[in-house]
PLY file of the C-alpha trace (Angstrom):
ply
format ascii 1.0
element vertex 341
property float x
property float y
property float z
element edge 340
property int vertex1
property int vertex2
end_header
-21.12 -11.65 -12.64
-21.60 -9.79 -15.88
-18.76 -9.51 -18.38
-18.42 -5.79 -17.60
-19.65 -5.45 -14.01
-20.17 -2.13 -12.31
-17.13 -1.15 -10.24
-17.16 1.49 -7.51
-13.89 2.94 -6.23
-14.03 4.47 -2.76
-11.38 7.11 -2.21
-10.62 9.98 -4.60
-6.98 10.47 -3.66
-4.16 9.80 -6.07
-4.32 5.99 -6.10
-8.10 5.72 -6.04
-8.39 8.20 -8.90
-5.69 6.42 -10.90
-7.38 3.01 -10.51
-10.82 4.42 -11.36
-9.39 6.08 -14.46
-7.69 2.83 -15.48
-10.83 0.70 -15.26
-12.98 3.35 -16.94
-10.53 3.43 -19.85
-10.75 -0.38 -19.94
-14.48 -0.14 -20.64
-15.54 -1.09 -17.10
-18.49 1.03 -15.86
-16.78 2.85 -12.99
-17.94 5.22 -10.27
-15.53 7.21 -8.11
-16.61 8.27 -4.61
-14.90 10.71 -2.25
-15.86 12.59 0.90
-15.15 16.02 -0.59
-18.25 16.81 -2.68
-16.75 20.07 -4.01
-13.58 18.28 -5.12
-15.61 15.62 -6.95
-17.64 18.31 -8.72
-14.43 20.03 -9.77
-13.07 16.73 -11.08
-16.25 16.07 -13.05
-16.11 19.56 -14.55
-12.41 19.70 -15.37
-11.76 15.95 -15.85
-8.70 16.39 -13.66
-7.83 15.68 -10.03
-5.96 18.94 -9.61
-4.82 18.25 -6.05
-3.43 14.75 -6.45
-2.90 14.18 -10.19
-2.54 17.61 -11.80
-2.19 17.79 -15.59
-3.47 14.22 -16.12
-6.73 14.06 -18.07
-9.32 11.67 -16.68
-11.55 9.62 -19.00
-14.93 11.02 -19.96
-16.55 7.67 -19.06
-15.67 7.97 -15.36
-18.69 8.79 -13.16
-18.29 10.81 -9.95
-20.65 10.23 -7.01
-20.49 12.01 -3.66
-23.27 10.01 -1.96
-21.90 6.73 -0.61
-25.17 4.81 -0.75
-25.73 5.82 -4.36
-22.11 5.08 -5.26
-22.25 1.44 -4.12
-25.83 0.68 -5.17
-25.82 -1.96 -7.89
-22.03 -2.31 -7.85
-20.71 -5.81 -8.46
-17.34 -4.88 -6.98
-16.41 -2.19 -4.46
-12.70 -1.28 -4.43
-11.63 0.52 -1.24
-8.70 2.93 -1.59
-8.57 4.88 1.68
-5.70 5.21 4.20
-5.26 2.25 6.58
-6.33 4.29 9.62
-9.70 4.96 7.93
-10.22 1.42 6.64
-12.21 -0.01 9.55
-14.54 3.01 9.62
-15.09 2.65 5.87
-16.14 -0.97 6.32
-18.57 0.03 9.05
-20.20 2.59 6.76
-20.42 0.09 3.92
-21.92 -2.82 5.83
-25.57 -1.68 5.72
-25.34 -0.31 2.18
-23.97 -3.18 0.09
-26.07 -5.43 -2.11
-25.95 -9.10 -1.11
-23.70 -10.18 -3.97
-21.22 -7.29 -3.98
-17.59 -8.35 -3.80
-14.98 -6.35 -1.87
-11.46 -5.42 -2.87
-8.95 -2.98 -1.44
-5.79 -1.24 -2.60
-4.96 0.07 0.88
-1.56 -0.84 2.35
-1.08 -1.09 6.09
-2.50 -2.60 9.27
-5.27 -1.66 11.66
-3.64 0.90 13.96
-3.40 -0.23 17.56
-3.96 -3.93 16.93
-1.64 -4.88 14.08
-4.47 -6.82 12.45
-4.32 -7.31 8.70
-6.96 -5.61 6.60
-8.30 -8.90 5.28
-9.09 -9.84 8.89
-11.20 -6.70 9.22
-13.03 -7.48 5.97
-13.80 -11.04 7.11
-15.09 -9.71 10.43
-17.12 -6.73 9.19
-18.28 -8.04 5.78
-18.33 -11.83 6.12
-19.25 -14.22 3.33
-18.19 -11.98 0.45
-15.57 -12.55 -2.21
-12.62 -10.39 -1.18
-9.26 -9.46 -2.73
-6.28 -7.16 -2.24
-4.72 -5.18 -5.11
-1.07 -4.37 -4.52
2.36 -4.14 -6.13
4.94 -1.60 -7.32
2.72 1.11 -8.77
2.99 4.85 -8.28
-0.42 6.40 -8.91
0.95 9.21 -11.08
2.60 6.78 -13.51
-0.44 4.51 -13.73
-2.71 7.49 -14.37
-0.31 8.75 -17.04
-0.41 5.40 -18.83
3.20 4.39 -18.16
3.97 0.62 -18.04
3.20 -0.86 -14.61
2.37 -4.16 -12.91
0.16 -5.11 -9.97
-1.01 -8.34 -8.40
-4.45 -9.34 -7.09
-4.64 -11.92 -4.28
-7.77 -13.61 -2.99
-8.89 -16.85 -1.38
-11.45 -16.93 -4.21
-9.41 -17.77 -7.30
-12.22 -16.89 -9.69
-12.61 -13.43 -8.15
-8.88 -12.77 -8.19
-8.81 -13.64 -11.88
-11.89 -11.55 -12.65
-10.54 -8.44 -10.92
-7.10 -8.88 -12.47
-8.78 -9.08 -15.89
-10.67 -5.83 -15.26
-7.43 -4.07 -14.32
-5.27 -5.59 -17.05
-4.52 -3.16 -19.88
-1.95 -2.35 -22.54
-0.07 -0.24 -20.00
-0.67 -2.39 -16.91
-0.04 -6.08 -16.34
-2.24 -7.52 -13.60
-1.29 -10.87 -12.09
-3.26 -12.97 -9.62
-2.51 -15.13 -6.61
-3.99 -16.62 -3.45
-1.65 -15.47 -0.64
-3.61 -12.54 0.78
-1.57 -12.29 3.98
1.76 -12.28 2.14
0.57 -9.72 -0.37
-0.64 -7.43 2.42
2.53 -7.81 4.48
4.79 -6.84 1.59
2.69 -3.80 0.72
2.72 -2.58 4.32
6.23 -3.40 5.44
7.99 -1.87 2.44
6.81 1.56 3.62
8.83 1.26 6.82
11.92 0.14 4.93
11.54 3.02 2.47
11.95 5.43 5.37
15.26 3.74 6.21
16.64 4.13 2.70
15.33 7.68 2.52
17.14 8.56 5.74
20.37 7.05 4.41
20.07 8.93 1.12
19.17 12.15 2.92
22.34 11.75 4.96
24.27 11.09 1.72
25.57 7.73 2.94
25.95 6.42 -0.60
24.54 3.79 -2.92
26.23 0.93 -1.06
24.26 1.82 2.07
21.01 1.95 0.09
21.64 -1.49 -1.46
22.52 -2.96 1.92
19.38 -1.59 3.54
17.14 -2.88 0.76
18.69 -6.35 0.87
18.70 -6.71 4.64
15.26 -5.14 4.77
14.04 -7.81 2.37
15.45 -10.39 4.77
13.41 -8.88 7.61
10.27 -8.97 5.45
10.83 -12.63 4.58
11.45 -13.73 8.15
8.38 -11.96 9.52
6.34 -13.24 6.59
7.31 -16.86 7.16
6.58 -16.52 10.89
3.09 -15.27 10.01
2.45 -17.99 7.42
3.08 -16.04 4.20
4.60 -17.75 1.18
8.18 -16.70 0.42
7.45 -16.58 -3.31
4.80 -13.91 -2.67
7.32 -11.73 -0.87
9.94 -12.03 -3.60
7.29 -11.10 -6.16
5.52 -7.87 -7.05
3.87 -7.31 -3.67
7.12 -7.68 -1.73
10.42 -7.21 -3.51
8.86 -5.29 -6.41
7.13 -2.78 -4.16
10.17 -2.59 -1.87
12.55 -1.63 -4.68
10.13 0.94 -6.08
9.38 2.59 -2.77
13.00 2.61 -1.59
14.36 4.17 -4.78
11.57 6.29 -6.28
11.11 9.87 -5.09
7.37 9.70 -5.81
7.18 7.59 -2.64
5.83 9.58 0.32
7.61 7.23 2.73
10.96 7.65 1.01
10.44 11.43 0.98
9.74 11.31 4.70
13.04 9.52 5.21
14.87 12.00 3.00
13.51 14.88 5.06
14.48 13.20 8.33
17.94 12.52 6.93
18.23 16.23 6.13
17.41 17.08 9.74
13.76 18.11 9.29
11.50 17.34 12.29
8.95 14.60 11.62
5.83 16.77 12.06
7.19 19.30 9.60
8.22 16.57 7.16
4.71 15.08 7.16
3.21 18.55 6.73
5.43 19.23 3.71
4.39 15.96 2.05
0.73 16.90 2.48
-0.68 13.37 2.28
-0.99 10.39 4.61
2.39 8.72 5.19
1.54 5.11 6.06
4.92 4.23 7.58
4.32 6.39 10.66
1.61 3.99 11.88
2.89 0.84 10.18
6.24 0.91 11.99
4.44 0.41 15.32
2.45 -2.54 14.00
5.51 -4.23 12.47
7.22 -3.91 15.87
4.15 -5.41 17.55
4.18 -8.41 15.19
7.94 -8.89 15.56
7.66 -8.92 19.36
4.78 -11.38 19.22
6.89 -13.83 17.20
10.17 -13.21 18.99
11.94 -11.73 15.97
14.69 -9.13 15.89
14.10 -6.75 12.97
16.82 -4.15 13.51
16.12 -1.95 10.48
12.38 -1.73 11.17
13.05 -1.21 14.88
15.49 1.58 14.07
12.96 3.33 11.84
10.32 3.11 14.55
12.74 4.60 17.10
13.52 7.50 14.76
9.83 8.14 14.02
9.10 8.29 17.75
12.01 10.62 18.40
13.75 8.05 20.61
16.97 8.30 18.58
18.26 10.65 15.91
18.79 9.38 12.37
22.54 9.62 12.93
22.37 7.51 16.08
20.03 5.05 14.40
22.54 4.45 11.60
25.37 4.11 14.11
23.40 1.48 16.03
22.85 -0.58 12.88
26.52 -0.38 11.89
27.63 -1.30 15.44
25.89 -4.68 15.37
28.27 -7.60 15.77
29.74 -9.48 12.80
27.91 -12.71 11.98
27.12 -15.05 9.08
24.66 -13.63 6.59
22.24 -16.53 7.10
23.19 -18.16 10.42
20.11 -20.38 10.52
19.23 -20.57 6.86
17.30 -18.01 4.87
14.73 -17.40 7.58
16.97 -17.59 10.65
17.85 -14.74 12.95
19.77 -11.73 11.65
0 1
1 2
2 3
3 4
4 5
5 6
6 7
7 8
8 9
9 10
10 11
11 12
12 13
13 14
14 15
15 16
16 17
17 18
18 19
19 20
20 21
21 22
22 23
23 24
24 25
25 26
26 27
27 28
28 29
29 30
30 31
31 32
32 33
33 34
34 35
35 36
36 37
37 38
38 39
39 40
40 41
41 42
42 43
43 44
44 45
45 46
46 47
47 48
48 49
49 50
50 51
51 52
52 53
53 54
54 55
55 56
56 57
57 58
58 59
59 60
60 61
61 62
62 63
63 64
64 65
65 66
66 67
67 68
68 69
69 70
70 71
71 72
72 73
73 74
74 75
75 76
76 77
77 78
78 79
79 80
80 81
81 82
82 83
83 84
84 85
85 86
86 87
87 88
88 89
89 90
90 91
91 92
92 93
93 94
94 95
95 96
96 97
97 98
98 99
99 100
100 101
101 102
102 103
103 104
104 105
105 106
106 107
107 108
108 109
109 110
110 111
111 112
112 113
113 114
114 115
115 116
116 117
117 118
118 119
119 120
120 121
121 122
122 123
123 124
124 125
125 126
126 127
127 128
128 129
129 130
130 131
131 132
132 133
133 134
134 135
135 136
136 137
137 138
138 139
139 140
140 141
141 142
142 143
143 144
144 145
145 146
146 147
147 148
148 149
149 150
150 151
151 152
152 153
153 154
154 155
155 156
156 157
157 158
158 159
159 160
160 161
161 162
162 163
163 164
164 165
165 166
166 167
167 168
168 169
169 170
170 171
171 172
172 173
173 174
174 175
175 176
176 177
177 178
178 179
179 180
180 181
181 182
182 183
183 184
184 185
185 186
186 187
187 188
188 189
189 190
190 191
191 192
192 193
193 194
194 195
195 196
196 197
197 198
198 199
199 200
200 201
201 202
202 203
203 204
204 205
205 206
206 207
207 208
208 209
209 210
210 211
211 212
212 213
213 214
214 215
215 216
216 217
217 218
218 219
219 220
220 221
221 222
222 223
223 224
224 225
225 226
226 227
227 228
228 229
229 230
230 231
231 232
232 233
233 234
234 235
235 236
236 237
237 238
238 239
239 240
240 241
241 242
242 243
243 244
244 245
245 246
246 247
247 248
248 249
249 250
250 251
251 252
252 253
253 254
254 255
255 256
256 257
257 258
258 259
259 260
260 261
261 262
262 263
263 264
264 265
265 266
266 267
267 268
268 269
269 270
270 271
271 272
272 273
273 274
274 275
275 276
276 277
277 278
278 279
279 280
280 281
281 282
282 283
283 284
284 285
285 286
286 287
287 288
288 289
289 290
290 291
291 292
292 293
293 294
294 295
295 296
296 297
297 298
298 299
299 300
300 301
301 302
302 303
303 304
304 305
305 306
306 307
307 308
308 309
309 310
310 311
311 312
312 313
313 314
314 315
315 316
316 317
317 318
318 319
319 320
320 321
321 322
322 323
323 324
324 325
325 326
326 327
327 328
328 329
329 330
330 331
331 332
332 333
333 334
334 335
335 336
336 337
337 338
338 339
339 340
């Protein structure tokens, strides 16, 4: 590939816009595509994504393209940044449009709803034979777009592609690392959203900082045990894509999933809480898929299970917390680090 390959970002929400702005500022020829033609025109005119990133100026070099075929034509890399429930449909639209050598990356966090399949499995099935990578880590879009210090990690089975994409993202305000554990990187980025709801609920109920720390730590244990059962590397999950993203999402109020938990902890109904947030809240779907994976591998994940029960209205937040606290006393690691809780 050329030293400065053409990059197309699909998805003009907060994170897609932030990543497109980052690469454009890095001197990478970048196109940004979104389904809302009027919104893209407004962004091109004002150099601002007023809905998702108000008051942040976008680089003049960034190109906006509302036609999908035109947006991906000639692109060396296509970076997908759409919600997980729209990911499979996006791949289906792309399949007949991509040039033979175009590589695929995604900064979407979650699973395929209804199956629990990882997104890299969908890419391998729908767009086989292409270099593919996931971009993840503790990174709020607003802070990246504003140029605040951040870090992400790029994982791919193709080491050269992971390094190339990390280099394109790397900047004075963003450190981009690389790795080869795609499954582990995806699991951390998805599962932390469920755990952020738990800490949000606890904080909304004003249960204190001790409760928050306990939930984060025991939630990390659940992430590690599920990850090892699935074949992820523990070091991936204690890195940026797991622990890093978990801490950020559980403690930062820019997190939609934490804000959902806060609202639930304050007694707001889930439909109203999602409406107030005004964007996709990935945990609502992800909690079901984590439960599916846990059942498949015979694992008890009490925090994730409690969040799922609250999201489905099966228990109240108060009862969910009581159930966690009523669990019997036991050793912290009865069967080693990855034993049962």
